[in-house]
N, C-alpha and C positions, 0 to 999 in steps of 0.2 A: 350618449357620452356627457360626463358633467361638465359643468363652465370651467374648474380647474382644471379638468384634463386638457380639454381643447385649448385652454389659455397656455399652458406651457408647451404642449406639441408643438402650438404654432411658436411660438418662443423661440424652441429649439430648431425647428425648421428655417427660419429665417436666420437664426445666427450664424450659418455658415460653417459650423462645425461639424463633425460627423460624430454620430452617437458613440462611436468607441473612443474617442477625444472627452467628449462629455463623461461619459461611465469613467475614465481613467482621474480626469480632473476631479470629479466629485467623490470619488472612493465607492460607485454602485456596481456590482457586478453588471458586466453589459450585456446578458441576458435579460435581467431585470428591466433595463432601459427598453431594450428591444420589445418585448412584452408590451409593455407600456405604450410603446409609441404606434404597435399595431393596434392597440384598443383592446389587449385581451385581457390585461388586469390593470389595477389601478396600483399607485404608488403607496408603502408607508408615508407618512408625514415628513418624516426626517428626510428619506430618501426625495423627497419631492422638493424640498429647501436647499435639499446640497445641491442638486442639478439644478436648481434657479439661480444658487449663489455663483455658479461656475460659468454663467452665461455672461455672453458681452454686454456692457451696461445697457445699451440702447433696447436690447430684447429683454436682459432682466428688469430694467426700471417700465418697462411696457407691459410687462406680466403684470406686474406687482402693481400699477395701476388700476388694471382692468381686475385684479384681484382684490382691491378695497386696501391694499397695504402701504400703509405711509411708514415709512423708514425714516427714522430718526437720526437727524444729524448730529451724532454723538458731541460734536464740538461745539454747534452753536445751541442745542438744545432745542430747534425747531421741531414741531410737531406734537399730537397728542394720541394719534391712533395707532395701535399696532405696537405700542411701547416694548421693549425687549431688553433684558437685562445685558450688561456688557457679557459676560459669559455665555449668553446664548449669540450674541452678535461673533464673537471670537469665533465660536464653535463652526457656523458657517460661512466664517470670511474666505474669500479666495486668496489668493499668495498677494495680488497687489493691495488688497484691505489690508491684510497681515502685517505686510510690511509698512504701510502707513500708521497703522496701530503703533508697531515696534518702534518707529519712529518718534512719533508723539509721547510715547511711554518714556523713552530717553531723553527725550527733550526737558519733558516734564522732572525727572528722577533726577538731571544735571542743574534744574533750576532750583529745584527743595536742597540739594546737596550745596549749592553758592548760598542760598539763603542763611544756611546753619554754619558757614565759614568753613565747609571742608572743600578743600580746592586740589590735595595733593592725592594723586593714584594711591600711593601708601597708605592711605586711611583706609580705603574700601573695604578691609576684612575688618576692621575694628567696627566700620561704620555699620557693615551687616550681620555682623554679631550683634551687635546691640538691639538691632530690629527684631530678630529673632527671638531675642529673649525676654 
């Protein structure tokens, strides 16, 4: 068994979540995860990272560290290894990470609106239409 397989299997077992819970959260078929956990098959890279992304933070971070993955703090810009685009990060984000990202986007959008003098909600359709065109 390869190091990446052993690392993810250990993280899953230490997470306290059931295989079913992980499969549902990650959007991976339960039998795919079960075969992986039994050592019968490996996972496609996309499924591997989907599963990794739904694990609790301590297990996810420990696995990423063992694999040599450094996740960039998108707000601070810290880190240089494992750089991913914002789209890639969103595609593998769990619900908590998505919520934090949406809040940050909303705050930035609100700041940008206030800098441009747009303060009334009645101006939203006009502002939106101008940006699309």
